[in-house]
C-alpha positions, 0 to 999 in steps of 0.5 A: 118565353118573352114577357115583362113585369112592371111592379107598382105599389098596389099591383103588377102587370105581367105582359106576355110578349108572345103571339101564342099561349100554348103548351110550349109557353104555359109551363113557364108562365105557370111558374112565373105566376107562382113566383109572383104570388110567392113574392106577395104581389097582391094584385096581378094584371095579365096583359094579353094584348099581343096574344093571338092564340090560346090553347088548353094549356094556356087556359090552364095557366090562366086558371092557375093564376086565378086560383093563386090570387083568389084569396090574396087580391085580384087577378085581371085579364086585359088586352084581349083583342084578337077575335080567336082569343075572345071566342075561346074565352066565350066558348069555354065560359071563362068570361063568366069566371075570370075578371076580364077588363078591356084596357090596362088603364081600366084594370088599374082603376078597377084595382084601386076601386077594389082597394078602396072598397076593401078599406071601407069594409074593414072600417065597418 
């Protein structure tokens, strides 16, 4: 599996550098999600800008990450531009469950806004 991880102070970006997120790649991706979660990454942005195909195993890996980050921060999908992937997200209704943001810069902005909101709520 080809990918890169860019760790920042408040978040990390995992960029999948594969065209297909399928049964061949999904187990390794799940493992990487678990490793990043165990390292204490509070917010993860999963950049799918190069992905053109996702199967049910790929969706399962994405849902695993969503569960891992549910209580520790944010899990965001970004870069979903291929029509087949967009359609799959809509048909599976995952667009109503997952946080999907069009661009990486908007995803980073979202994380910082969530952090500010969390800090303000802690003060109250």
